[in-house]
All heavy atoms as a GROMACS GRO file, in nm:
protein
  606
    1MET      N    1  -4.300   3.081  -1.531
    1MET     CA    2  -4.355   2.955  -1.575
    1MET      C    3  -4.248   2.846  -1.580
    1MET      O    4  -4.279   2.731  -1.561
    1MET     CB    5  -4.418   2.970  -1.712
    1MET     CG    6  -4.556   3.027  -1.707
    1MET     SD    7  -4.658   2.927  -1.600
    1MET     CE    8  -4.814   2.960  -1.667
    2SER      N    9  -4.126   2.884  -1.607
    2SER     CA   10  -4.018   2.787  -1.614
    2SER      C   11  -4.001   2.717  -1.478
    2SER      O   12  -3.975   2.597  -1.473
    2SER     CB   13  -3.890   2.857  -1.654
    2SER     OG   14  -3.781   2.770  -1.640
    3PHE      N   15  -4.016   2.794  -1.372
    3PHE     CA   16  -4.002   2.739  -1.238
    3PHE      C   17  -4.110   2.634  -1.211
    3PHE      O   18  -4.081   2.526  -1.159
    3PHE     CB   19  -4.012   2.853  -1.136
    3PHE     CG   20  -4.000   2.811  -0.993
    3PHE    CD1   21  -3.878   2.770  -0.943
    3PHE    CD2   22  -4.112   2.808  -0.911
    3PHE    CE1   23  -3.866   2.731  -0.811
    3PHE    CE2   24  -4.100   2.768  -0.780
    3PHE     CZ   25  -3.977   2.729  -0.730
    4LEU      N   26  -4.233   2.662  -1.250
    4LEU     CA   27  -4.344   2.568  -1.231
    4LEU      C   28  -4.322   2.441  -1.313
    4LEU      O   29  -4.348   2.331  -1.265
    4LEU     CB   30  -4.476   2.634  -1.270
    4LEU     CG   31  -4.601   2.547  -1.256
    4LEU    CD1   32  -4.621   2.506  -1.112
    4LEU    CD2   33  -4.721   2.622  -1.309
    5GLY      N   34  -4.272   2.456  -1.433
    5GLY     CA   35  -4.245   2.340  -1.518
    5GLY      C   36  -4.141   2.247  -1.457
    5GLY      O   37  -4.155   2.125  -1.461
    6LYS      N   38  -4.037   2.305  -1.400
    6LYS     CA   39  -3.932   2.224  -1.337
    6LYS      C   40  -3.988   2.147  -1.217
    6LYS      O   41  -3.955   2.030  -1.196
    6LYS     CB   42  -3.816   2.312  -1.294
    6LYS     CG   43  -3.735   2.365  -1.410
    6LYS     CD   44  -3.623   2.454  -1.364
    6LYS     CE   45  -3.547   2.510  -1.481
    6LYS     NZ   46  -3.440   2.601  -1.439
    7TRP      N   47  -4.074   2.213  -1.138
    7TRP     CA   48  -4.132   2.146  -1.022
    7TRP      C   49  -4.226   2.034  -1.066
    7TRP      O   50  -4.231   1.928  -1.002
    7TRP     CB   51  -4.207   2.246  -0.934
    7TRP     CG   52  -4.114   2.312  -0.838
    7TRP    CD1   53  -4.065   2.439  -0.844
    7TRP    CD2   54  -4.055   2.254  -0.721
    7TRP    NE1   55  -3.980   2.462  -0.739
    7TRP    CE2   56  -3.972   2.350  -0.662
    7TRP    CE3   57  -4.065   2.129  -0.661
    7TRP    CZ2   58  -3.900   2.326  -0.546
    7TRP    CZ3   59  -3.993   2.105  -0.545
    7TRP    CH2   60  -3.912   2.203  -0.489
    8LEU      N   61  -4.301   2.054  -1.174
    8LEU     CA   62  -4.390   1.949  -1.222
    8LEU      C   63  -4.312   1.829  -1.274
    8LEU      O   64  -4.351   1.714  -1.252
    8LEU     CB   65  -4.482   2.004  -1.331
    8LEU     CG   66  -4.595   2.095  -1.283
    8LEU    CD1   67  -4.667   2.156  -1.401
    8LEU    CD2   68  -4.689   2.020  -1.193
    9ILE      N   69  -4.201   1.853  -1.340
    9ILE     CA   70  -4.116   1.743  -1.387
    9ILE      C   71  -4.057   1.668  -1.268
    9ILE      O   72  -4.056   1.544  -1.266
    9ILE     CB   73  -4.005   1.797  -1.480
    9ILE    CG1   74  -4.065   1.845  -1.612
    9ILE    CG2   75  -3.899   1.690  -1.505
    9ILE    CD1   76  -3.968   1.917  -1.701
   10LEU      N   77  -4.010   1.739  -1.168
   10LEU     CA   78  -3.955   1.676  -1.048
   10LEU      C   79  -4.062   1.593  -0.977
   10LEU      O   80  -4.037   1.480  -0.936
   10LEU     CB   81  -3.897   1.782  -0.954
   10LEU     CG   82  -3.839   1.729  -0.823
   10LEU    CD1   83  -3.718   1.643  -0.850
   10LEU    CD2   84  -3.805   1.844  -0.731
   11PHE      N   85  -4.182   1.650  -0.963
   11PHE     CA   86  -4.292   1.579  -0.898
   11PHE      C   87  -4.328   1.453  -0.976
   11PHE      O   88  -4.352   1.347  -0.917
   11PHE     CB   89  -4.413   1.672  -0.885
   11PHE     CG   90  -4.526   1.612  -0.809
   11PHE    CD1   91  -4.516   1.586  -0.674
   11PHE    CD2   92  -4.644   1.581  -0.874
   11PHE    CE1   93  -4.620   1.529  -0.605
   11PHE    CE2   94  -4.750   1.525  -0.805
   11PHE     CZ   95  -4.738   1.499  -0.669
   12GLY      N   96  -4.330   1.460  -1.108
   12GLY     CA   97  -4.358   1.343  -1.190
   12GLY      C   98  -4.252   1.235  -1.174
   12GLY      O   99  -4.283   1.116  -1.166
   13PHE      N  100  -4.126   1.277  -1.168
   13PHE     CA  101  -4.016   1.182  -1.150
   13PHE      C  102  -4.028   1.111  -1.015
   13PHE      O  103  -4.009   0.989  -1.005
   13PHE     CB  104  -3.883   1.255  -1.162
   13PHE     CG  105  -3.763   1.167  -1.152
   13PHE    CD1  106  -3.733   1.077  -1.252
   13PHE    CD2  107  -3.680   1.173  -1.040
   13PHE    CE1  108  -3.622   0.994  -1.241
   13PHE    CE2  109  -3.570   1.090  -1.029
   13PHE     CZ  110  -3.541   1.001  -1.130
   14ILE      N  111  -4.064   1.186  -0.912
   14ILE     CA  112  -4.081   1.128  -0.778
   14ILE      C  113  -4.197   1.028  -0.779
   14ILE      O  114  -4.187   0.920  -0.720
   14ILE     CB  115  -4.102   1.238  -0.673
   14ILE    CG1  116  -3.972   1.316  -0.653
   14ILE    CG2  117  -4.149   1.181  -0.540
   14ILE    CD1  118  -3.986   1.440  -0.569
   15LEU      N  119  -4.306   1.062  -0.847
   15LEU     CA  120  -4.419   0.969  -0.856
   15LEU      C  121  -4.382   0.840  -0.929
   15LEU      O  122  -4.423   0.731  -0.889
   15LEU     CB  123  -4.537   1.036  -0.926
   15LEU     CG  124  -4.619   1.133  -0.842
   15LEU    CD1  125  -4.727   1.197  -0.927
   15LEU    CD2  126  -4.680   1.062  -0.723
   16ILE      N  127  -4.302   0.851  -1.034
   16ILE     CA  128  -4.257   0.732  -1.106
   16ILE      C  129  -4.170   0.645  -1.016
   16ILE      O  130  -4.187   0.523  -1.012
   16ILE     CB  131  -4.181   0.771  -1.235
   16ILE    CG1  132  -4.279   0.829  -1.337
   16ILE    CG2  133  -4.107   0.652  -1.294
   16ILE    CD1  134  -4.211   0.890  -1.458
   17LEU      N  135  -4.079   0.706  -0.941
   17LEU     CA  136  -3.994   0.631  -0.849
   17LEU      C  137  -4.076   0.561  -0.742
   17LEU      O  138  -4.052   0.443  -0.710
   17LEU     CB  139  -3.890   0.722  -0.784
   17LEU     CG  140  -3.773   0.762  -0.872
   17LEU    CD1  141  -3.682   0.859  -0.797
   17LEU    CD2  142  -3.694   0.642  -0.917
   18LEU      N  143  -4.175   0.631  -0.686
   18LEU     CA  144  -4.260   0.570  -0.584
   18LEU      C  145  -4.340   0.453  -0.644
   18LEU      O  146  -4.356   0.348  -0.578
   18LEU     CB  147  -4.355   0.673  -0.525
   18LEU     CG  148  -4.295   0.771  -0.425
   18LEU    CD1  149  -4.396   0.877  -0.387
   18LEU    CD2  150  -4.244   0.698  -0.304
   19GLY      N  151  -4.388   0.469  -0.764
   19GLY     CA  152  -4.460   0.361  -0.830
   19GLY      C  153  -4.373   0.239  -0.850
   19GLY      O  154  -4.416   0.125  -0.826
   20LEU      N  155  -4.249   0.260  -0.894
   20LEU     CA  156  -4.157   0.148  -0.912
   20LEU      C  157  -4.124   0.079  -0.780
   20LEU      O  158  -4.113  -0.044  -0.774
   20LEU     CB  159  -4.028   0.196  -0.979
   20LEU     CG  160  -4.041   0.232  -1.127
   20LEU    CD1  161  -3.912   0.296  -1.176
   20LEU    CD2  162  -4.077   0.111  -1.209
   21ILE      N  163  -4.112   0.158  -0.675
   21ILE     CA  164  -4.085   0.100  -0.543
   21ILE      C  165  -4.201   0.011  -0.500
   21ILE      O  166  -4.181  -0.101  -0.452
   21ILE     CB  167  -4.058   0.211  -0.439
   21ILE    CG1  168  -3.922   0.275  -0.466
   21ILE    CG2  169  -4.063   0.156  -0.297
   21ILE    CD1  170  -3.894   0.399  -0.384
   22PHE      N  171  -4.325   0.058  -0.519
   22PHE     CA  172  -4.440  -0.022  -0.480
   22PHE      C  173  -4.454  -0.148  -0.565
   22PHE      O  174  -4.496  -0.252  -0.515
   22PHE     CB  175  -4.569   0.060  -0.486
   22PHE     CG  176  -4.587   0.152  -0.369
   22PHE    CD1  177  -4.591   0.289  -0.386
   22PHE    CD2  178  -4.598   0.101  -0.241
   22PHE    CE1  179  -4.607   0.373  -0.279
   22PHE    CE2  180  -4.614   0.185  -0.131
   22PHE     CZ  181  -4.618   0.321  -0.151
   23VAL      N  182  -4.419  -0.141  -0.691
   23VAL     CA  183  -4.428  -0.259  -0.778
   23VAL      C  184  -4.326  -0.364  -0.738
   23VAL      O  185  -4.356  -0.484  -0.734
   23VAL     CB  186  -4.409  -0.218  -0.926
   23VAL    CG1  187  -4.388  -0.339  -1.014
   23VAL    CG2  188  -4.528  -0.137  -0.975
   24PHE      N  189  -4.203  -0.323  -0.708
   24PHE     CA  190  -4.096  -0.418  -0.679
   24PHE      C  191  -4.069  -0.438  -0.530
   24PHE      O  192  -3.970  -0.500  -0.493
   24PHE     CB  193  -3.967  -0.372  -0.748
   24PHE     CG  194  -3.977  -0.377  -0.898
   24PHE    CD1  195  -3.980  -0.260  -0.971
   24PHE    CD2  196  -3.986  -0.497  -0.964
   24PHE    CE1  197  -3.990  -0.262  -1.109
   24PHE    CE2  198  -3.996  -0.502  -1.102
   24PHE     CZ  199  -3.999  -0.384  -1.175
   25MET      N  200  -4.158  -0.389  -0.444
   25MET     CA  201  -4.136  -0.400  -0.300
   25MET      C  202  -4.132  -0.546  -0.253
   25MET      O  203  -4.057  -0.580  -0.162
   25MET     CB  204  -4.246  -0.325  -0.224
   25MET     CG  205  -4.216  -0.307  -0.077
   25MET     SD  206  -4.342  -0.214   0.009
   25MET     CE  207  -4.332  -0.056  -0.069
   26ASP      N  208  -4.212  -0.632  -0.314
   26ASP     CA  209  -4.213  -0.773  -0.273
   26ASP      C  210  -4.084  -0.845  -0.311
   26ASP      O  211  -4.052  -0.949  -0.254
   26ASP     CB  212  -4.330  -0.846  -0.339
   26ASP     CG  213  -4.464  -0.794  -0.288
   26ASP    OD1  214  -4.467  -0.738  -0.176
   26ASP    OD2  215  -4.563  -0.809  -0.360
   27LYS      N  216  -4.009  -0.792  -0.404
   27LYS     CA  217  -3.886  -0.856  -0.450
   27LYS      C  218  -3.768  -0.830  -0.354
   27LYS      O  219  -3.669  -0.900  -0.360
   27LYS     CB  220  -3.848  -0.804  -0.589
   27LYS     CG  221  -3.959  -0.815  -0.689
   27LYS     CD  222  -3.958  -0.949  -0.757
   27LYS     CE  223  -4.051  -0.946  -0.874
   27LYS     NZ  224  -4.166  -1.028  -0.861
   28ILE      N  225  -3.779  -0.728  -0.270
   28ILE     CA  226  -3.673  -0.698  -0.173
   28ILE      C  227  -3.695  -0.787  -0.051
   28ILE      O  228  -3.794  -0.772   0.021
   28ILE     CB  229  -3.674  -0.549  -0.134
   28ILE    CG1  230  -3.661  -0.462  -0.259
   28ILE    CG2  231  -3.563  -0.518  -0.035
   28ILE    CD1  232  -3.680  -0.314  -0.234
   29PRO      N  233  -3.605  -0.882  -0.024
   29PRO     CA  234  -3.633  -0.986   0.075
   29PRO      C  235  -3.639  -0.936   0.220
   29PRO      O  236  -3.715  -0.988   0.299
   29PRO     CB  237  -3.518  -1.085   0.056
   29PRO     CG  238  -3.410  -1.007  -0.007
   29PRO     CD  239  -3.477  -0.900  -0.090
   30PHE      N  240  -3.560  -0.839   0.257
   30PHE     CA  241  -3.552  -0.799   0.397
   30PHE      C  242  -3.648  -0.686   0.434
   30PHE      O  243  -3.673  -0.661   0.550
   30PHE     CB  244  -3.409  -0.755   0.432
   30PHE     CG  245  -3.364  -0.632   0.358
   30PHE    CD1  246  -3.391  -0.507   0.406
   30PHE    CD2  247  -3.295  -0.644   0.238
   30PHE    CE1  248  -3.351  -0.394   0.337
   30PHE    CE2  249  -3.254  -0.533   0.169
   30PHE     CZ  250  -3.282  -0.407   0.218
   31LEU      N  251  -3.707  -0.620   0.335
   31LEU     CA  252  -3.790  -0.503   0.361
   31LEU      C  253  -3.918  -0.544   0.433
   31LEU      O  254  -3.998  -0.620   0.384
   31LEU     CB  255  -3.824  -0.433   0.230
   31LEU     CG  256  -3.877  -0.291   0.242
   31LEU    CD1  257  -3.776  -0.202   0.311
   31LEU    CD2  258  -3.910  -0.236   0.106
   32GLY      N  259  -3.935  -0.493   0.554
   32GLY     CA  260  -4.054  -0.523   0.632
   32GLY      C  261  -4.042  -0.646   0.720
   32GLY      O  262  -4.135  -0.680   0.792
   33LYS      N  263  -3.928  -0.712   0.718
   33LYS     CA  264  -3.910  -0.834   0.797
   33LYS      C  265  -3.785  -0.825   0.885
   33LYS      O  266  -3.724  -0.926   0.918
   33LYS     CB  267  -3.900  -0.954   0.705
   33LYS     CG  268  -4.027  -0.976   0.625
   33LYS     CD  269  -4.011  -1.091   0.528
   33LYS     CE  270  -4.136  -1.107   0.448
   33LYS     NZ  271  -4.123  -1.080   0.309
   34LEU      N  272  -3.747  -0.705   0.920
   34LEU     CA  273  -3.629  -0.686   1.003
   34LEU      C  274  -3.662  -0.707   1.151
   34LEU      O  275  -3.777  -0.691   1.192
   34LEU     CB  276  -3.573  -0.545   0.983
   34LEU     CG  277  -3.517  -0.514   0.845
   34LEU    CD1  278  -3.484  -0.366   0.835
   34LEU    CD2  279  -3.395  -0.597   0.817
   35PRO      N  280  -3.561  -0.743   1.232
   35PRO     CA  281  -3.586  -0.750   1.376
   35PRO      C  282  -3.623  -0.610   1.427
   35PRO      O  283  -3.561  -0.511   1.392
   35PRO     CB  284  -3.451  -0.794   1.434
   35PRO     CG  285  -3.374  -0.847   1.320
   35PRO     CD  286  -3.426  -0.784   1.196
   36GLY      N  287  -3.726  -0.603   1.506
   36GLY     CA  288  -3.772  -0.474   1.555
   36GLY      C  289  -3.900  -0.428   1.487
   36GLY      O  290  -3.966  -0.335   1.533
   37ASP      N  291  -3.937  -0.492   1.377
   37ASP     CA  292  -4.065  -0.463   1.314
   37ASP      C  293  -4.173  -0.531   1.398
   37ASP      O  294  -4.162  -0.648   1.432
   37ASP     CB  295  -4.069  -0.515   1.171
   37ASP     CG  296  -3.980  -0.435   1.077
   37ASP    OD1  297  -3.938  -0.324   1.115
   37ASP    OD2  298  -3.954  -0.483   0.965
   38ILE      N  299  -4.276  -0.456   1.431
   38ILE     CA  300  -4.379  -0.506   1.522
   38ILE      C  301  -4.493  -0.569   1.441
   38ILE      O  302  -4.548  -0.507   1.352
   38ILE     CB  303  -4.434  -0.390   1.608
   38ILE    CG1  304  -4.319  -0.331   1.690
   38ILE    CG2  305  -4.547  -0.437   1.697
   38ILE    CD1  306  -4.354  -0.200   1.757
   39ARG      N  307  -4.527  -0.693   1.475
   39ARG     CA  308  -4.637  -0.764   1.410
   39ARG      C  309  -4.715  -0.839   1.516
   39ARG      O  310  -4.662  -0.926   1.585
   39ARG     CB  311  -4.584  -0.860   1.305
   39ARG     CG  312  -4.693  -0.933   1.230
   39ARG     CD  313  -4.634  -1.023   1.122
   39ARG     NE  314  -4.736  -1.100   1.057
   39ARG     CZ  315  -4.790  -1.068   0.940
   39ARG    NH1  316  -4.748  -0.959   0.879
   39ARG    NH2  317  -4.882  -1.143   0.886
   40ILE      N  318  -4.842  -0.803   1.530
   40ILE     CA  319  -4.930  -0.868   1.627
   40ILE      C  320  -5.045  -0.932   1.551
   40ILE      O  321  -5.118  -0.865   1.479
   40ILE     CB  322  -4.985  -0.765   1.729
   40ILE    CG1  323  -4.869  -0.700   1.805
   40ILE    CG2  324  -5.082  -0.831   1.825
   40ILE    CD1  325  -4.909  -0.585   1.892
   41GLU      N  326  -5.061  -1.062   1.567
   41GLU     CA  327  -5.168  -1.135   1.499
   41GLU      C  328  -5.263  -1.192   1.603
   41GLU      O  329  -5.222  -1.260   1.695
   41GLU     CB  330  -5.110  -1.248   1.414
   41GLU     CG  331  -5.028  -1.201   1.297
   41GLU     CD  332  -4.983  -1.316   1.208
   41GLU    OE1  333  -5.060  -1.414   1.195
   41GLU    OE2  334  -4.873  -1.307   1.154
   42ARG      N  335  -5.391  -1.162   1.585
   42ARG     CA  336  -5.497  -1.218   1.669
   42ARG      C  337  -5.595  -1.292   1.578
   42ARG      O  338  -5.573  -1.303   1.458
   42ARG     CB  339  -5.569  -1.106   1.745
   42ARG     CG  340  -5.480  -1.027   1.838
   42ARG     CD  341  -5.448  -1.106   1.963
   42ARG     NE  342  -5.375  -1.021   2.056
   42ARG     CZ  343  -5.255  -1.049   2.101
   42ARG    NH1  344  -5.193  -1.156   2.060
   42ARG    NH2  345  -5.195  -0.969   2.185
   43LYS      N  346  -5.703  -1.335   1.634
   43LYS     CA  347  -5.800  -1.415   1.560
   43LYS      C  348  -5.852  -1.342   1.436
   43LYS      O  349  -5.845  -1.395   1.326
   43LYS     CB  350  -5.915  -1.451   1.653
   43LYS     CG  351  -6.012  -1.547   1.596
   43LYS     CD  352  -6.114  -1.586   1.700
   43LYS     CE  353  -6.211  -1.688   1.644
   43LYS     NZ  354  -6.312  -1.725   1.742
   44ASN      N  355  -5.903  -1.223   1.450
   44ASN     CA  356  -5.958  -1.147   1.338
   44ASN      C  357  -5.887  -1.014   1.318
   44ASN      O  358  -5.947  -0.918   1.268
   44ASN     CB  359  -6.108  -1.120   1.360
   44ASN     CG  360  -6.189  -1.246   1.358
   44ASN    OD1  361  -6.158  -1.339   1.283
   44ASN    ND2  362  -6.291  -1.252   1.441
   45PHE      N  363  -5.761  -1.005   1.357
   45PHE     CA  364  -5.693  -0.877   1.358
   45PHE      C  365  -5.544  -0.896   1.336
   45PHE      O  366  -5.483  -0.985   1.396
   45PHE     CB  367  -5.718  -0.809   1.494
   45PHE     CG  368  -5.646  -0.680   1.512
   45PHE    CD1  369  -5.688  -0.565   1.450
   45PHE    CD2  370  -5.534  -0.673   1.594
   45PHE    CE1  371  -5.623  -0.446   1.468
   45PHE    CE2  372  -5.468  -0.554   1.614
   45PHE     CZ  373  -5.512  -0.440   1.550
   46ILE      N  374  -5.487  -0.816   1.249
   46ILE     CA  375  -5.342  -0.815   1.229
   46ILE      C  376  -5.295  -0.671   1.237
   46ILE      O  377  -5.347  -0.583   1.167
   46ILE     CB  378  -5.300  -0.875   1.094
   46ILE    CG1  379  -5.337  -1.023   1.087
   46ILE    CG2  380  -5.151  -0.857   1.071
   46ILE    CD1  381  -5.308  -1.086   0.954
   47PHE      N  382  -5.199  -0.643   1.326
   47PHE     CA  383  -5.139  -0.511   1.338
   47PHE      C  384  -4.993  -0.524   1.299
   47PHE      O  385  -4.920  -0.608   1.350
   47PHE     CB  386  -5.149  -0.458   1.481
   47PHE     CG  387  -5.078  -0.328   1.503
   47PHE    CD1  388  -5.131  -0.211   1.455
   47PHE    CD2  389  -4.956  -0.324   1.568
   47PHE    CE1  390  -5.067  -0.090   1.473
   47PHE    CE2  391  -4.890  -0.205   1.586
   47PHE     CZ  392  -4.946  -0.088   1.539
   48TYR      N  393  -4.950  -0.440   1.207
   48TYR     CA  394  -4.812  -0.446   1.159
   48TYR      C  395  -4.756  -0.304   1.156
   48TYR      O  396  -4.815  -0.214   1.096
   48TYR     CB  397  -4.807  -0.508   1.019
   48TYR     CG  398  -4.667  -0.514   0.964
   48TYR    CD1  399  -4.573  -0.600   1.017
   48TYR    CD2  400  -4.630  -0.432   0.859
   48TYR    CE1  401  -4.444  -0.604   0.967
   48TYR    CE2  402  -4.502  -0.436   0.809
   48TYR     CZ  403  -4.411  -0.522   0.864
   48TYR     OH  404  -4.284  -0.525   0.814
   49PHE      N  405  -4.644  -0.283   1.223
   49PHE     CA  406  -4.577  -0.154   1.223
   49PHE      C  407  -4.428  -0.177   1.198
   49PHE      O  408  -4.356  -0.226   1.285
   49PHE     CB  409  -4.598  -0.081   1.355
   49PHE     CG  410  -4.540   0.057   1.355
   49PHE    CD1  411  -4.596   0.156   1.279
   49PHE    CD2  412  -4.427   0.085   1.430
   49PHE    CE1  413  -4.543   0.284   1.277
   49PHE    CE2  414  -4.372   0.212   1.430
   49PHE     CZ  415  -4.430   0.312   1.353
   50PRO      N  416  -4.378  -0.143   1.078
   50PRO     CA  417  -4.237  -0.169   1.044
   50PRO      C  418  -4.144  -0.062   1.102
   50PRO      O  419  -4.092   0.022   1.031
   50PRO     CB  420  -4.239  -0.166   0.891
   50PRO     CG  421  -4.351  -0.073   0.858
   50PRO     CD  422  -4.454  -0.092   0.965
   51LEU      N  423  -4.123  -0.067   1.232
   51LEU     CA  424  -4.044   0.034   1.302
   51LEU      C  425  -3.898   0.037   1.253
   51LEU      O  426  -3.847   0.142   1.212
   51LEU     CB  427  -4.049   0.010   1.452
   51LEU     CG  428  -3.976   0.109   1.540
   51LEU    CD1  429  -4.040   0.246   1.526
   51LEU    CD2  430  -3.978   0.064   1.683
   52THR      N  431  -3.831  -0.076   1.255
   52THR     CA  432  -3.691  -0.081   1.214
   52THR      C  433  -3.674  -0.049   1.066
   52THR      O  434  -3.582   0.023   1.028
   52THR     CB  435  -3.633  -0.221   1.244
   52THR    OG1  436  -3.656  -0.252   1.381
   52THR    CG2  437  -3.485  -0.225   1.217
   53THR      N  438  -3.766  -0.098   0.984
   53THR     CA  439  -3.760  -0.070   0.840
   53THR      C  440  -3.776   0.080   0.815
   53THR      O  441  -3.706   0.138   0.732
   53THR     CB  442  -3.868  -0.149   0.765
   53THR    OG1  443  -3.849  -0.288   0.792
   53THR    CG2  444  -3.860  -0.125   0.617
   54SER      N  445  -3.867   0.144   0.888
   54SER     CA  446  -3.889   0.288   0.873
   54SER      C  447  -3.765   0.368   0.912
   54SER      O  448  -3.727   0.462   0.843
   54SER     CB  449  -4.007   0.333   0.959
   54SER     OG  450  -4.124   0.269   0.921
   55ILE      N  451  -3.702   0.330   1.022
   55ILE     CA  452  -3.581   0.399   1.066
   55ILE      C  453  -3.469   0.381   0.964
   55ILE      O  454  -3.398   0.476   0.930
   55ILE     CB  455  -3.539   0.350   1.206
   55ILE    CG1  456  -3.643   0.393   1.309
   55ILE    CG2  457  -3.400   0.401   1.243
   55ILE    CD1  458  -3.623   0.331   1.446
   56LEU      N  459  -3.453   0.260   0.913
   56LEU     CA  460  -3.349   0.231   0.814
   56LEU      C  461  -3.371   0.310   0.685
   56LEU      O  462  -3.278   0.371   0.632
   56LEU     CB  463  -3.343   0.082   0.786
   56LEU     CG  464  -3.236   0.037   0.687
   56LEU    CD1  465  -3.097   0.061   0.745
   56LEU    CD2  466  -3.253  -0.110   0.654
   57LEU      N  467  -3.494   0.311   0.635
   57LEU     CA  468  -3.524   0.387   0.513
   57LEU      C  469  -3.505   0.537   0.534
   57LEU      O  470  -3.456   0.607   0.446
   57LEU     CB  471  -3.666   0.357   0.466
   57LEU     CG  472  -3.688   0.219   0.406
   57LEU    CD1  473  -3.834   0.199   0.373
   57LEU    CD2  474  -3.601   0.198   0.284
   58SER      N  475  -3.542   0.586   0.652
   58SER     CA  476  -3.523   0.727   0.683
   58SER      C  477  -3.375   0.764   0.683
   58SER      O  478  -3.335   0.868   0.630
   58SER     CB  479  -3.585   0.759   0.818
   58SER     OG  480  -3.557   0.892   0.855
   59LEU      N  481  -3.293   0.679   0.741
   59LEU     CA  482  -3.149   0.702   0.746
   59LEU      C  483  -3.089   0.701   0.605
   59LEU      O  484  -3.011   0.790   0.569
   59LEU     CB  485  -3.082   0.595   0.832
   59LEU     CG  486  -2.932   0.607   0.852
   59LEU    CD1  487  -2.900   0.733   0.931
   59LEU    CD2  488  -2.880   0.486   0.925
   60ILE      N  489  -3.128   0.604   0.523
   60ILE     CA  490  -3.076   0.595   0.387
   60ILE      C  491  -3.117   0.717   0.304
   60ILE      O  492  -3.035   0.776   0.233
   60ILE     CB  493  -3.121   0.463   0.320
   60ILE    CG1  494  -3.052   0.346   0.385
   60ILE    CG2  495  -3.093   0.465   0.170
   60ILE    CD1  496  -3.106   0.210   0.345
   61LEU      N  497  -3.244   0.756   0.313
   61LEU     CA  498  -3.292   0.872   0.237
   61LEU      C  499  -3.226   1.001   0.284
   61LEU      O  500  -3.195   1.089   0.203
   61LEU     CB  501  -3.444   0.884   0.248
   61LEU     CG  502  -3.522   0.780   0.170
   61LEU    CD1  503  -3.670   0.792   0.199
   61LEU    CD2  504  -3.495   0.792   0.022
   62THR      N  505  -3.201   1.014   0.414
   62THR     CA  506  -3.132   1.132   0.466
   62THR      C  507  -2.991   1.142   0.411
   62THR      O  508  -2.947   1.250   0.370
   62THR     CB  509  -3.128   1.128   0.621
   62THR    OG1  510  -3.262   1.123   0.670
   62THR    CG2  511  -3.056   1.249   0.677
   63ILE      N  512  -2.921   1.031   0.406
   63ILE     CA  513  -2.784   1.031   0.352
   63ILE      C  514  -2.785   1.066   0.204
   63ILE      O  515  -2.705   1.148   0.158
   63ILE     CB  516  -2.717   0.894   0.377
   63ILE    CG1  517  -2.691   0.874   0.526
   63ILE    CG2  518  -2.588   0.881   0.297
   63ILE    CD1  519  -2.647   0.735   0.565
   64ILE      N  520  -2.878   1.007   0.127
   64ILE     CA  521  -2.886   1.036  -0.016
   64ILE      C  522  -2.918   1.183  -0.041
   64ILE      O  523  -2.855   1.248  -0.126
   64ILE     CB  524  -2.990   0.944  -0.084
   64ILE    CG1  525  -2.939   0.801  -0.085
   64ILE    CG2  526  -3.022   0.991  -0.225
   64ILE    CD1  527  -3.041   0.699  -0.128
   65ILE      N  528  -3.015   1.238   0.031
   65ILE     CA  529  -3.052   1.378   0.012
   65ILE      C  530  -2.938   1.471   0.051
   65ILE      O  531  -2.912   1.570  -0.018
   65ILE     CB  532  -3.181   1.410   0.091
   65ILE    CG1  533  -3.299   1.340   0.025
   65ILE    CG2  534  -3.205   1.560   0.098
   65ILE    CD1  535  -3.427   1.346   0.106
   66ASN      N  536  -2.867   1.440   0.159
   66ASN     CA  537  -2.752   1.523   0.198
   66ASN      C  538  -2.641   1.520   0.094
   66ASN      O  539  -2.579   1.623   0.065
   66ASN     CB  540  -2.697   1.478   0.334
   66ASN     CG  541  -2.776   1.533   0.449
   66ASN    OD1  542  -2.826   1.645   0.442
   66ASN    ND2  543  -2.787   1.456   0.554
   67ILE      N  544  -2.616   1.404   0.035
   67ILE     CA  545  -2.514   1.395  -0.071
   67ILE      C  546  -2.556   1.477  -0.192
   67ILE      O  547  -2.474   1.552  -0.248
   67ILE     CB  548  -2.490   1.247  -0.109
   67ILE    CG1  549  -2.418   1.175   0.004
   67ILE    CG2  550  -2.410   1.236  -0.238
   67ILE    CD1  551  -2.408   1.025  -0.014
   68ILE      N  552  -2.682   1.468  -0.231
   68ILE     CA  553  -2.730   1.544  -0.346
   68ILE      C  554  -2.721   1.694  -0.319
   68ILE      O  555  -2.676   1.771  -0.406
   68ILE     CB  556  -2.876   1.503  -0.380
   68ILE    CG1  557  -2.877   1.363  -0.437
   68ILE    CG2  558  -2.938   1.602  -0.480
   68ILE    CD1  559  -3.016   1.304  -0.453
   69LEU      N  560  -2.761   1.737  -0.200
   69LEU     CA  561  -2.754   1.880  -0.168
   69LEU      C  562  -2.610   1.931  -0.162
   69LEU      O  563  -2.582   2.043  -0.202
   69LEU     CB  564  -2.827   1.908  -0.037
   69LEU     CG  565  -2.979   1.895  -0.041
   69LEU    CD1  566  -3.039   1.915   0.097
   69LEU    CD2  567  -3.039   1.992  -0.141
   70ARG      N  568  -2.519   1.850  -0.112
   70ARG     CA  569  -2.377   1.892  -0.108
   70ARG      C  570  -2.317   1.899  -0.248
   70ARG      O  571  -2.231   1.984  -0.275
   70ARG     CB  572  -2.296   1.798  -0.022
   70ARG     CG  573  -2.326   1.815   0.126
   70ARG     CD  574  -2.244   1.719   0.208
   70ARG     NE  575  -2.294   1.716   0.345
   70ARG     CZ  576  -2.234   1.776   0.446
   70ARG    NH1  577  -2.123   1.843   0.426
   70ARG    NH2  578  -2.286   1.769   0.565
   71LEU      N  579  -2.359   1.810  -0.338
   71LEU     CA  580  -2.306   1.815  -0.475
   71LEU      C  581  -2.362   1.933  -0.554
   71LEU      O  582  -2.298   1.980  -0.648
   71LEU     CB  583  -2.339   1.684  -0.548
   71LEU     CG  584  -2.265   1.561  -0.499
   71LEU    CD1  585  -2.315   1.436  -0.570
   71LEU    CD2  586  -2.115   1.579  -0.519
   72ARG      N  587  -2.481   1.981  -0.518
   72ARG     CA  588  -2.542   2.095  -0.588
   72ARG      C  589  -2.472   2.226  -0.553
   72ARG      O  590  -2.481   2.321  -0.628
   72ARG     CB  591  -2.690   2.106  -0.553
   72ARG     CG  592  -2.772   2.001  -0.624
   72ARG     CD  593  -2.915   2.027  -0.610
   72ARG     NE  594  -2.951   2.144  -0.691
   72ARG     CZ  595  -3.063   2.210  -0.679
   72ARG    NH1  596  -3.150   2.175  -0.591
   72ARG    NH2  597  -3.087   2.312  -0.757
   73LYS      N  598  -2.408   2.234  -0.436
   73LYS     CA  599  -2.344   2.360  -0.394
   73LYS      C  600  -2.215   2.384  -0.465
   73LYS      O  601  -2.139   2.318  -0.506
   73LYS     CB  602  -2.322   2.360  -0.243
   73LYS     CG  603  -2.450   2.378  -0.168
   73LYS     CD  604  -2.421   2.390  -0.021
   73LYS     CE  605  -2.551   2.412   0.054
   73LYS     NZ  606  -2.532   2.424   0.194
   0.00000   0.00000   0.00000
């Protein structure tokens, strides 16, 4: 049961972080407006795909996770 409790606490912490990110996402000026983000606007249609932002966030998260895993060993 101790193992399940630790996972539930971790999952809750991750949900809180995601919630904070969504609340303050508009305050980050460059997020979603980088060169390479695809935005197509038509009369009744808007398509938006943040390609560069996704790659940048993936790279940052990979570095953070690798640092955390190396410190745990």
